[in-house]
N, C-alpha and C positions, 0 to 999 in steps of 0.2 A: 684048404681051409677057406671058408666063406668069410671075407673081411667086411662085408657090407653092413654088419651090425656093430662093428667096433666103434667106440666113441672117438671123435676127432675134434680137436680144438685148433683154431687158427689164432695165433698171437702175433701181433704186429710189433716190430722193433720200436721201442720208445713208447709203446702203448700201455695197456693195462696188464703187465706181467703179474702172475699170481704170487710170485716171490719178490719181496722188495730188494733182495740181494741182486737179482738179475737186472734191476734198473740201473745199478751202479757198475755194470760190466760192459765192456765193449764187445762188438761182434768177434774180434780176434780172441778175446779172453774166453768167449763162449765156445769157439771152435777148439781152443786149447783144452777146455774141460771135456770135450767130446772124445778126444784122442784115446785116453785110457779105456773108455767104454768101447770104442771101435776095436782096439787091440783085444780086449776080452771077448768080444763077439766073434772075431775071426778065430781066436784060440778055441772057443767053445765049438765052433763049426769044424775044427780040426785042421784049419789052414795054417801053414807056416808063416808067421808074421815077421820073422827075423830077416827075410829076404825081400828086397824090393821087387815089385811086380812090373816096374818100368823096363822096357826093352833098352838095353845099353849098347846095341851094335850101331856102328856108324856107317852110313851109306852116302856115297857121293854120286850124283847123276851129272854126267857131262853131255850136253846136247850140242849138236852141230849147228 
C-alpha cells in the first residue's frame, strides 16, 4: 500500500489540539485511552493478546 498520499497531522502536546477534551488530559491518560484500541488491533490481526510477549526466562552470566 502506497502511504505517501495519506494525510498526516502533527499535534504538539499542550498546543492546538482539535478536541478541547484532550487539552484537559495528561500524557498518561492519553496512553490509557490507547490501550483498548491496541488490544482490538491485535485481536483483529489474529494475535493472541492474553499472553505477554515479554520473555520471562532468567539468565545469569558469571565472568572470571
